[in-house]
Each structure stands twice: as C-alpha cells, then as structure tokens.
N, C-alpha and C positions, 0 to 999 in steps of 0.2 A: 772817298772823302776823307779828309784827314781828321784823326782822331784827336780829341781835346780832353786833357786832364781836368775833370770837374771837381773831384772830391777824393778824400781818403775817408774810409769807414772803418769801424771796428770789425765787422763781420760782413763778408760777402758770400752770398748764397746762390749756386748756379742750380736752378730748378725749383719748382714751386708745388711739387706734389707732397704726398705725405711725409717724405723725408726732408723736405725743405721748409715748408711754412709753418709746422708747430715750433721749430727752433727760431724762426724768424720772429713769430709773435712773442714767444717767451723772452728772447734776448731784447727785442725793442721796448717790451713792457718794463724790463729791468734797467731801462736807460742806455743800452748800447745803441750806436748808429748802425743800421743794418740796411744793406742793399741786396734785394733778391731779384733775379732775373729768370724769365721763362718765356720761350717762344710762343707757347699757347696763348699767353696772354691773360691768364687767370690762374687761379689755384686748382689743385686736384690731380694734376698729372695724368698719365695714362689710366689711372684708375677711374676717373671721371670721364676722360675723353673716350675711352674705348674699352675699359675692363670692368672693374668689379661692379660699379654702380649700374652702368647701362645693361651689362649681361645680366644682372640680377632683376633688373626691372623686366626684361624680356622674360626671363625664367618664371617670375611670379605670375605673369600673364599667361604664360604656357601651362603652369599648374593649374591655374583656375579654370582654364578651359578643358583640360585633361580631366580634372576632378568632376567637373560638372557633367561631363558626357560619360565618362568611364570609371570614375572613382567609387570608393566604397559606399558613399552616400548618394550617388546619383539616382538610384531607383525611388528616392522619395517623391520625384517629380514625374515618375514614369518614364517610358523608353525616350531616348532622346530624339528630337524631331530633326528635320532637315536643317543644316548650317544655312543661316542668312547671308554668310560670307563665304566665298571660296578661299582656299588656302592662301593664295597670294594677297587677296584683299585683307584677310584676317592678319596675315604677316606685317602688311604695310601699316594697318591700325595699330598693331603692337609697337612696330618701330616709331610711330609718331608719338605714342605714350611714353616710350623710352625717351625720346628727344625732349618731351616735356619735363620729364624727371631731371634730365641733365641740365636742361636751361634754368630749372628752379634752383638747382644747387650752384650753377655758375652766378646767377643773381644773388645768391646768398653769400657766396664768396666775395663778389665784388663789394658788398656792403661791409664784410669783415675787413677787407683791405682798407676801405676809406676810414674805418674807425681805428686803425692801427697806425703806429708811428713807423712802419715798415716803409722804406722807399722802394716801391716796385717798378721794375721796367719790363714792359711787354717786348721781349726780344731775346735774341741768343747772345751768349757770353763765351769768350774764349780766353785762356790764360796766354798772357804775352810776357810775363816776367814771374819771378819767384814771388812776388807780392803785388802783382798787377793784372787786372782784367781789362779787356776790351768789350764794351757792351753795345751792340747795335740795336737801336730801338726800331719799333714797327714803322716809325716815321722816316727812318734811314739815317738818323744821327748816330754817329759813332763816338762813344765816350770812353776815356781811360779812367778806371777806378782803382785806386790802391786800397789795400786791405791788411789788417793785422791777422785775421783768421779767415780761413775759406772753408765753406762746407759744399762738397761736391754732392749734390743730391739730383743727379742727372738720370737716374733710374735705369730702365732696361727697355729692350725692343724684342719683338717676336724674331725668333730665329728660323732660318730656311736650310732644309737639307742641301747639300752640294751635289744635286742631281740634275739631269736634262729636265727642263720644263718646270723647275721649282717656281719660276715667275708666274705660272698659270694658277697657282694656288693662291686662295684668300687667305687672310689671317684674321684675329680678332678685330683689327682695324676696320676692315671692310664689313664686318658683321655688326659692329656695335658702336662705330663712330657717330657722332652728332650728324644727323642728315644721311645715315646709311640708307641705301636705296637697292640693296640687293634683291633679286627676284627669289621667291621662297624656293629653296632647294627640296625636291621630292626625293632625290637619291643622293645625298651628301656622302662623300667619302672623307674620312677625318684621318689625317695622318698624325699619329701620336695619342697614346691612351693615358697621357697624364691628366692632370685635373681640368685643364682648359678643354682638352678633347672629349672627355666623358661628360663634362657639363654641357658642352654645345651638342653632343649627341642626344642627351636626354631632353634638351629643350626642343630640338628639332623633331624628335620622335613623339614628343606629346602634341605637337602640332600637326602631324600626320606624315612625317618624313619616314623613310626606312634608311637609317644611317648605317654605315659600314666604318668600323674603326680598324685601322692597321697599326699594330703596336710591336716594335721591334723585339721587346724582351717577352719573357714567358708569363708576365702578369699584367693586369691593368695596373695603373698607378705604380709604376716602378719606384722603388725607395720607400714607398708607404708601407704600414703595417699589413702583412700578407693576409691575415684574417679578414680585415676590412676590405681589402682588394678583392679576395675570393667571394666575399659577401655580395659585393657590388656586381661582379661577374655573373654570379648565379641569378641575381635580380633582373639583369639585362637580357637574359636568355629570351629569346622569343620576340624581343622588342629591338635590339640592336645586334647587328652582325658582328662578331668579334673575330679578328685574325690576329692571333698572338704569334710571336716569332716571325714577323712579317718585315723584311728589310726592303724598303721601298727604293726602287732602281730607278724610276723616271715616271714623268707625266707627259701625256700628249692630247692633243686635241682630236676629236672624231666627230665632225660635224659640229652640233650644239653641245655634245657630251665631251667628257674627258675619260681617258684611259689611264689608270694608275697601274704600273707594273711593279710586282714585288718578288721577291725571292725568299723561300722558306729558310729560316735560320736553323732549321733542324736537318733537312735533307738537301737544301740548295735547289729544289725544283722551283721553276718559274711559274708564275700565275699572274692573272691581272684582274681588275674589278672596274666597272664602268659606272660613272656618276654624272650628275648634272652640276655639281660643284664639288671642288677639292678644297679642304681647309688644312692648312698647315698648322698644327698644334704641337710643335716639336720643342717647345720650351722657350725661354727668353735668355737673351744675352745682356750683360752690362753695356751701357752707353757711356762712354767716357768723354769729358769736354775736350775741345780742341785745345792743343797747346799743353796738354797735361805733362809732356815731357819737361817743361820748365819747373815742375814742382819737385822733381826727384822723388815721386812717389814709387814705391815698388809694387809691382802687379804680380798676381799669381798665374798659374797656367791657364786660367780662363780669362785673362786679361781684366781681372777686377782688382781694384786697390786692396792690398793687404791692410787689415785693421786689428786693433786689440780690443779688449772688452769695453774701452772707454769709447770706441768707434773712431779713434784717431788713427790716422795713417803712419807710415814710416816717415812723414815730414810732420814735425810736431805742431806746425800751424795750419795743418790741413785735416780735415775730418770727412768721412765718407759713409753717410747713413743710407740705409734703404737698399733698393735692388742693385744699385751700382756696386755694391761690395759682393753680391751673390750668395750672402749667408742665408737669408730668409726672405724670399721675393713675394712678401705680402704686405698690403698696405698697413695693416695694423701694427706689423712689426716695424715697418718704416716710421710711423708716428713715435713708437717708443724710442727707436734708435735716435730719432730727431731731439726728442726731449732729453735724452742721455747726453748728446753733444751740447745742447744749450746749457745744461747744468755744469758740465765740465769747463766749458768757455767762461761761464760766470765765475767758476772757481779758479780762474786763471790758469787753466790747463790741467789742474790738479785732478786726481781720479775721485771726483765727487760722487759719481754715478757710474754703473757698470751694467752692461747689457747681458742678460740671461736669456739666450736663444732657446734653452731647452723649456721654458716656460711660455713660449709662444704657441698658441693653438693653431691647428691646420684644420681647415673645414673644406670639404668638396660638396659643392652644391649641386648634387645629382638628386634623382628622386629613385630611391632613398637617399637621404644625406648621410654622409660620413664625417667624423671629427676625431681628432687625436691630439693629446698634448703630452709632453714629457716622455718618459720611456715606453717602449713596447715590451712584451716579453722577449722578442728576439734580441732587442738591444740590451735588456737586462742580462740576458744569458752571455752576450758577447762581453759584457763588462763583469762577468762573474759576480752579479749581484744576487743575493738571496732575496727572493720576493714572494709574497703571497698574493693571490688574486681573489677579488669579490666580484661577482657577476649578478646581473639582472636581466631576465628576458622579458621582451615586450609583451609576450603572450599573456602575462599575468597582470599588466599595467591597466589601470582604469582609463586613463586617457587615451592609450592606444586602442583600447577596446571601443570607446566612444567614436574614435575616428575611423575605426576599421583598419588600421594600420599596425597591425600586432607582429609584423615580421621586423625583428630588430633585437639589439642587445646593448647593454652597457657593461664595461669592464674597467675595474680599478685595480691598479698595481700599487702594493704597499711594501715597504721595506719590512722583511720578516722579523726583524729585531725591535725596530723603534715604532712600527706601524705608521711611519711617515708616508704620505702620498708620493709616489714616484711617477705616476703616468696614468692616463686614462684613454680609452678608445670607445667610440659610440657609433653604431650603425642603425639608421631608422629615422622616423619622423623626429623633429625638434633637435636632432643632434647639434646643430649649430648653436642653439640656445644653451643646451645642456654642458657644453664644453666650457662656457664662460665662467660660471662658479668653479669649476674644477681647476682651470687655469689660475684663477685667484688662490684656491687652496693650496696648489702646487707652489705658487709663488711665494705665499706666506708660510709654507713649511708645515701646513696642518697635518693632523694624523687622522687614523680611522675613527677615533672616539669624537673628534670634533666634527667630522662629517656625519656620524651616525646620530649625533645628539641635536642637529639643527632641525627645527620643524619646517620642513619644505611644504609648500601648499598642496593641497588635495583638491581635485583629482589632476595632478600634473605628473609628468615623466620624471621630475626631478626627485620625487619620492624614491626613485630607483637608486639615487645616490645613497640615501639613508639605508636602504636595504642592502646595497652591495658592501657598504662600510660595516654594517652590524655583523654581515658574515665573519669578519676578521676578528670581532670581539668575542665570539662564541668560545 
C-alpha cells in the first residue's frame, strides 16, 4: 500500500512503554502535538505485556501459597491439609489471575489515552528519513509522519545464547504474557542467575518445583552488590540448586524432557542437567527501530544509542529513554528518563533536566527480597571514597519478629566527612518498600542527621533507617 503523508507533528514517539507514554502525556498536556505508535496497541510496553506486572502478580500468589503452608505463621491453623488443586491446576489458576491484573491495567491505560490529547496509533513505525516516519496501523493503513523531535522508546527484548538448541528455551514472554498457557514445570532449568533468573526460580520453587540455576560467573546476580548476592545464595540453599561457573553449551530434547549441557568455567569439565522446562534468562538487549540508520545516531558496542545526561542522542533532534539505551533496564528508570526528555523538549532542547542513574533503586523480587541504591562499599572503594557505614540487623526489629522473618539486614553508606548518604543495601522482608525513601534521601542529598531525626512509624522495619543513621552520629 502506498504511504500517504498525513501530518507534521511536534514530537513523534516510537513505543508506548514506560519510556514513551510519560513524555507523551506531559508534552501533549503542554500543548505540543504528539503522535505515539506502538504495535502492542496499548500502553505499558513489555513491562505490562510480559514483565514486571504479570511476573509480580504470579509472585504474590506464589508467596501467599508458600506462606500459608510453610511460612513462619503457618502453624496458627494447624498442619496443612491436602491441596485441593494439583500443581498444574494451581498454576493455571494463578495465570488467570495474572491475566485479570494485566487486563485491568490495559483497560485503565485505554481510558488514559482517551482522556489525553496524544494521537495514538496501534501499529509499528519505521524511520524513512531524518525527519520522517512511516507508521502502519493495525488496519493496514500506512501513513507518513513528519516530526521536529523524535523519541525512540522501543525498549528491549530477551537475549538468547548463541548455542545449539537455544530455540528450545522459553523466556519471560512464554511464562508471563497475557494468555500464557505453559504447563507447570516441576524441574525447571534456568539459564542465567541475574534478577530474572533468580526471581523465576523462587516463584516456581514456592509452587512446588525443584529449580536449577546455571550461572556463568562465580556469583548470583553478577554485577550486583556481592554481600547481597551471597546473602541470597545462602538463603536459596536447600531450595534451589545453584551451579555457578557453568558455561552452557547446548540444549537438546530427550523425550518430553530437555538436556542442558554445560562446561565448568573452573576446570572445563563437561556436565548436564535434565529438566521439563528450560528458561533462558540471560539478560535483555536493546531493540532499535527499523531505519535508524537514517538518523545518524551513534551506537555503542551493545548497539544501544549513545546518550548524554539529558537523554539526547548524538542527533540533537532524537532522544532515547529507557531500555533502548541500555543504561538502566528498569521500568521506573524509564519513566524518569521519559520525564527528563519531556522537560528538555519543552525547554527547546536546553538542558532543563538531567538523569541521575545513581539514584535509581534496583530491587530483586526474590524471597527474601534484595534492594540497592547508590554506591556499594565495593564501588566506593573503586572510587577512593572515604565512607562510614551504619547497619541494622533484622533480628532486633519488631516487625521482622512479628512476621517471623528475622533473617536480613539494612546497610547505609555515608560520606565520612559530610555524613551525606551515598548508598543503601537491604536484604530481607520489605526491602522493596524500604529502598524508596532511601532513594529519595539520596536524590535530595540528605545526611545522616536528617535520616536519624525522622520519626518513622513503629513497628515497621523503616525504624532501622533511624537506627543505622544514628550510629554515624555517635
């Protein structure tokens, strides 16, 4: 079908996930003409389609099931009786609940689009000239759209190892997409010990599976704080089989099972593990729009657009927030980057707002939870920063005692001279909640005295922030 030029817009946005729609709404509310295109046909991107939201819906159901039967408070109703559902039926019940949560949010987003001034196109977009897109609607119509500014918010996709049989492995798409129908795996083999791998393993373990994690490096969560990673590894012993230093070399079928072959990174010995599902959790890679070569945008060695602190690419009319730039592949980071882009476009391209990636919290939704923001002790040492550390152990915390979840800790890093907060690491129950006020404190440049003198509610683990900060003031 021949493309027809329909309009010239102020801002065109490719992608309607967390990196796309916050900027679209902000710019449209300020009077800019905005066109946003996404093949999913709704807001939310992969986070809602197959990532953060659906996986956490499954996680919460798995946690509820595990704690009711085996948790610290399970004894209040006596020994657990027989399950009314088998593992497969329970799994599909959980998946249907996940679907309901996703559908609820899709309905919410549809209403948000209706109430906005954003021109939304359910379809793909490709760059055809330095200031022009071609957008194909879900009805098959092809439109030419000119733009003054372009926002590339095309996100990322699961990566696959270049090994024989890689296509036999599932990814987060097959596990958590809307309408997912995978049979419950009793012996899942998970390739990759990053956050997606360990979160998936703990979810499935809570529901009765016996997972195996194969991780290439010598620690879970490579690149993450070593103390937190080791804490998680200890907590998973007896629940999840961990094979560290395992270089996966191939996957093959064996009847209804799969054989995953791997080589030890330490002594090159060959081994294998058999499972009924293989999950490829080896990270994500940026997704670039078709025709990006027309934009003269420079890419890094990961084929991600190079950006500055304003999220602008090497083309002054093009911005690349979110997963596509590879800096911080997290939904909440993408949202903040999207707002930075909107502010800078509204300022005529001036540096009105800048992204501080160091203040973005990272949470691992395992059981127990992990969270970190800012500097770790290892990073501080690399930067030759003089720091002091305040810590708090969950064994003395009232809420942790009430919940029967006393294994955990909170650690705060402060500048040794100014007492300004530089970083925080948390392991244990409520870590994902606790990191939020600490991210705010880090972003606002608060010091130990400010954190020590806030009256956090009792009995909550946030009191540990007070206690850790007070150690610095003694």
